[in-house]
N, C-alpha and C positions, 0 to 999 in steps of 0.2 A: 504494499500500499504506499502510496506517496503522499507527502505532506504538501500543502499549498502555501503560496505567498499571497496575502491579500493587501490591497491598498484601499485606505479609506480616505475620503477627501472632506475635510472640515474648513469652515469659514474663517477661523482664526487660530491663533496659537493656544489661547487658554482652552478652547473647545478640544483641540488636538491633544494637549496635555492630559485633560480630564478623561478623554476617550481611551487614551493609551493606558492609563492608570486602571480604569474601570476594566478594560479587555483583559488585563493581567488577572485581576481579582475574580471577575466572573467566569473566565474560561480556562484558568489555570495554565496560561501559556508559559512554555519553557523558557523562553527569552523575552527580554523587553522589546517592545515595538520601537521602531526607529521613527523620528519626527523630521520632515523635510519640509522646508519653506518652498513654495511653488509659486513664483511671481506670475501673474496673469500676462500673457503675451500683449504687448503694446501699452501696458499700464506704467506710468511714470512714477505714481505715488507708492511709496514703499509699504504703505499700510494695505494696499489692494493686493493681497496674496492669499492664496488658499494654503492650507497646511495639509501634508499628507502624513498618514500614519501608516507605516508599512509593518505588517504582522507577518513574520517568517515562520516556516516549519509549523504551521497550524493544521489540525485535522479539518477534513471537509465539514465535519459536523458543526462547526461553530459559524459557518458563513452566514446563516440566517440571523444568528445573535449578533454578530458583528454588524450587519446591515441595519438591524433595528437600532443598535447603539449608535451608530453614525447618524441615522435619521433623527433620533432624539436630540441631536445637537445640530440640526439643520445641515447635515452633511449626507453623504451616500458612500456606498460600496462601489469602488470603480471597477473591480475585477479582481481575478486571481490567476496564478500561474503555477503550474505543477513543478514541484521540486523532485527529481528522481531519487529513489532510495539509494540506488547504486549507479553513479554515472558511468562507471566502468563497464557495467554488466548490462 
């Protein structure tokens, strides 16, 4: 079975930090999510940025919960990518 990497998009840093913390608490994630500032294309104002919460090595079963969590902070689940169990095999 492969684990997935999920990307949640949040409207600001505070929301992203809260979502990252809650995701660990609610879903027992093995690692801490990564926060990434994503400036919107064409925006000059540094305040106009979305924040990404990247959750790596998470089981597929948490997808719906992550989506609900992001939506409760006016965000969304952007998608997921499969991380192979054994890249050599």
